[in-house]
N, C-alpha and C positions, 0 to 999 in steps of 0.2 A: 302339222304333218312334218315328221322327221324324214330328212333325205340322207343317205349316207354318201360320203365323198367317194367317187369311183377311184379304184386303185391307179396309182400312177404308172406311166409307161416311161421308163428311164433308159437311156443309152449312157452306158459308162464307158468314157472315151479316153483316148490317150495313146501315146506311142506304145510299141510292143515292149513288154517288161514293166510297164508302170502298175500291174496289178489288176487289170480290168476283169479278168475271169475270176480270180480269187475274191475281189471285192464284190463283183457282180452277183457271184453265187451266194455269198453271205447277205447281200442286200436283198436278193429274191426271197431267201429264207425269211429275213425280218419282215417283209412286205407280204408274205404269203402268196406270191405270184410266180409263174414260170420264169426260167432263166434260159436264155439263148446265147450262145457263143457265136458271134457273127462269122468267126474263122470257120466254123463248120459249114457255113453256107456258101463259101467261095467254091467256084467250079475247080475241078482238078487242074485245069490249065494255070489257073492263078497260083495255086499251091505250088505247082511245079516251077514256075517262073521265080516265085520267092525262095524256094528251097535252093534254086540255083543261084541266089545272090542278086537277082534281077529285079528292080523296083517295078511295081505295076504302074501302068499309065492310066490316065483317066477313062480311056476307052475300055480298059480291063476292068476297072472298078464300077462302071455304070451298072452293068446288070446286076452285080452283086449289091450294090447299094439299093437298088429297087427290090431285090428280094429281102433285104433287111427291113426295108419300110413295109412291104407286103406282110412280112411276119409279124411286125407291130400291129398293122391293121386287123389281121385275123385274131389277134388276142383281144384287142379293143372291141371288135365286133361281137366277140364272144362274152363280152362283159368283163374281162380280165385285164389287169394291167400286166406288164412284162418288163424285165429287166434284160437288157441286151448288152453284152460287151462288144464293142465294136470301135476300131481306131478313129474313124470319123474325123480325120486330121484337118480337113479344110471346110471352110464355111460351104461351098457348093455341095459337099458330100453330105454334110448335116442337112442342108436345105432339101436335098433330094430324099433323104430318109424321111424327113417330117412330112414333105409333101405326099409322098407315097403312103405314108402311115394315115394321113388324112385325120390325124388327132393330135392332140397336144403331147408332144414328146419333149421331155426335159433331158438336158445334156449334163452329165457329171464328169467333168474333165479331171482326171488324176494326173497330178503333176509332181515331179520330184527331179532330184540332181541327176546329171548324166552318168556319174560314176556308180551310183546306186542301180540306176536302170539297166547299165551295160552288165553290171555283176549279176543281176537277175536274169537276163538273158543268157549270160554264159552258163548259168546253173541249169538250164533247161536244154540239155542235149538232144532231146527228141522232138523239139518244137520245130516246125518248118520255117520259121522266121530266123535268119541268122544274126548275130549281134552285128555284123558287118553292115546291116541295113539301118542300124539305129541313126547314124549320121543322116541318111536320106530322110528318114521319118522326121527327124527334128527340123531339117530344112523345109520339109513340106507342111509341118505344123503350123496352123493359124489359130491363134488363141480366139477364145469364145469373144464375140462382140457383144457390146452392151445391149443390143436389141435381140439377141439370142436367148432363148429360154433355158439358161444354164448357170452353172456356177463351178469355180476351180476348187479342188480339194487336194491338199498336200498329202502325200503318201509317206509322211514322216512318223506315222503311227502304225501300230498292228493292224492288218487288214479289216479285222472286226470292228475296231474303233473307227476306221475310215468309213466303212459301210454304215455304221451307226450315224456318222455325221451327215451322210448323204441321204439315209432315211428321213432324219429330222428335217433337214432342208426341204426335201421332196414333199413330205406330208404337210408341212407348214404351208408351203406354196398351194398345195392342192386345197387346204381349208380356206386359205385367202381368195382363191379363184371361186370356190363354191359359194362364199359368202357374197360375191358381187352379183 
């Protein structure tokens, strides 16, 4: 009997300006799965806070993180994988997403130099996240732990190349899990 490996569910994570949306869209295209930008799932109150230069609190984030996890769960229950662009900066945030998703979620952490990321943020004048909040995000960022289902990807290549690296990692990991 031949069984196919289910499409992966991947959260492309990192600080604002790391390329989550650009890489995530390309990754979703490569995997033939839907793409969701978690920024679009923020309630307006969170968007207003960030646009005003105020970092979100954990209480602000909690309902949003649960919505992100539920979005993944909905896709998995429909038999699809999904790629979600989401900051997921701290371990508890990633745990909340994975728990709410109720399925194996992989985290692809996009990482790069501060100057490059700040430059990217400043080139997006219409984005609600000002570059002034980058330092706060970097202070909040908790690297993936060895027991988390994830890997770090440098953003030193064009987005399509980064997306291809993430795809190769995720599909290899899915095949390994299916073989067990």
